[in-house]
Phi, psi and omega in degrees: 000130181276128184268355191212147169252346168221145183244156178304144180302128174087004178279165171259014179308124176088340181305326180251014175117150183301329183254016184301135178233014181234357170068222182284004165298343176291345178282355177274094182271169176303324178295318179288333174289319178298321175299316178299325178290334179286348178283345184289126175229333178256344180073013189268140178248150169233132178268129188254032182241144166284163164301145189290347180269000175261133034261359184089175189285152172096341184276328182266168162298165185291340178283352170259117187242150175297159176300147179235104180275145175207169174275147178300136174063018177076011184213149170300133175244117178273148182296327176296330175289325182287307189277325178060037183270127188294130176089352183286137180255004182298138166232153179191178178229151165238158172214172176219169187216139169259119190225130163283128182292342183242029184280314187240216180299128194207164163251126168287124176282167174290349179264007179292315183229128174234196183204158168280123178206146183277085186285337185261357180066027180257001181087008181240108175294146174234156174284101184232168174230185185317135180064018175086004182291153189264353173083017180295142178256139179242184177304340184241026176109200181296144188276316177238160179065025174293151182302341181295335176297316178296320177305317185295347184276341187097328179051065179219134178175195188276125172261142172234136181247129176259124184265083180291331180294320180295323185278319189233001184066220180255019176300132171292122184207139174268116186261114175265190183301311188299318180292317181296312181302318183289325180292315178303319182290316184298313183272004173057055182257139170251118178256131180233158178307131172096000176286156165263114180263125184253132186250118177251122183240341182101352182300310181296326177304311180295319172304311177301322179289331182273347178063231181271011178236080192285359180036080187296332180296318184287325182288313185288336176281356189225178172074144179286159168203154184287147181269100181292344180271005180265111186293326177294331173294311181296310181301326173296321182292319175301311185280341179288338184070017177298142186282321181208162185231125184228152182205164178261019175258189191288322186218018184074300179272155178302144177293144179298142177316131179080003184301310185291333188260006174084003187258016179283147175210164174221166183285144182304134175086010177240156179284147177287328178236088190293330181285319175302314177302313182294313185284307185285308184284313184272313194259341186071031179261114183287149181249131174254131179234150181059039173283150177264106194244353188313304187286326175298310188297324181291319181291314181302319177292325181285341181250007178066035183232162180228338188247166191189165170278119180253125177240125193211050184289139171285181169300137178270075183252103184299140174087357184271142176290318185217178183200145165298150175218154173239074185293152180231132176254132179244126189244000000 
């Protein structure tokens, strides 16, 4: 069923089918996966996730909370009590967790950010998401564009790492197209359609060093972030054909000026988070946030490489907007 008669300018709505719910993950063909597998030379793996209790308090809005582990029904349950099998010597534990799905290393699903847009061309904007889905919630969560659609693709392909820390250190800087283009040339990076583009800034390294005391002042005063307000950068994301965009910072794009002080604003009719709008709403490009890239980045740089096999499926949790992830890079 077609849910729109006009689509946002420059979007991919309908390009992968009227009912598509995974966006540019469709570009990862079997042949491109085989190409990604051929990047493996050393057989070494790097886990690209932070511990799920990082970043600690204060960095996120209050509704995003660290995981809370507990026993089922408030008590330890041992296997001998559950099975009651005569002669069994098994003992064991079960536990459960209350978890904000976007607290630590995560995938943003396509239902995370939508926009008011006039899909029928009648002058009346509606609240819609990628491919015209309305973002309705049912008893079991989001009805369309759930993160389980991403999980069902396998989420595996060629990763390419851009090392902004090597280029700029921990300097606070908004990276637009001109700077990115220069870094791609300097680091001899080839970005291909269907790639997972990973942005290393050192931000997650600082979070891990601080543990549960993130020291917000020093974090917000430093580190690079993509400039979502740079139209040439957004156009490059469109033309590059990347399947997903991942970074080790809080939102991939640099925080809007004045966000932490409550002084942020945007022009009427424009998005507050333009890169999120462009990627999630228009293109169907998933965003990975708070990935831990330090060890991978150091190994790649020391070996004169930039690409690797990335495997990063989220939880296959129907109805969820986003998911924690423990990505693995194989080099």
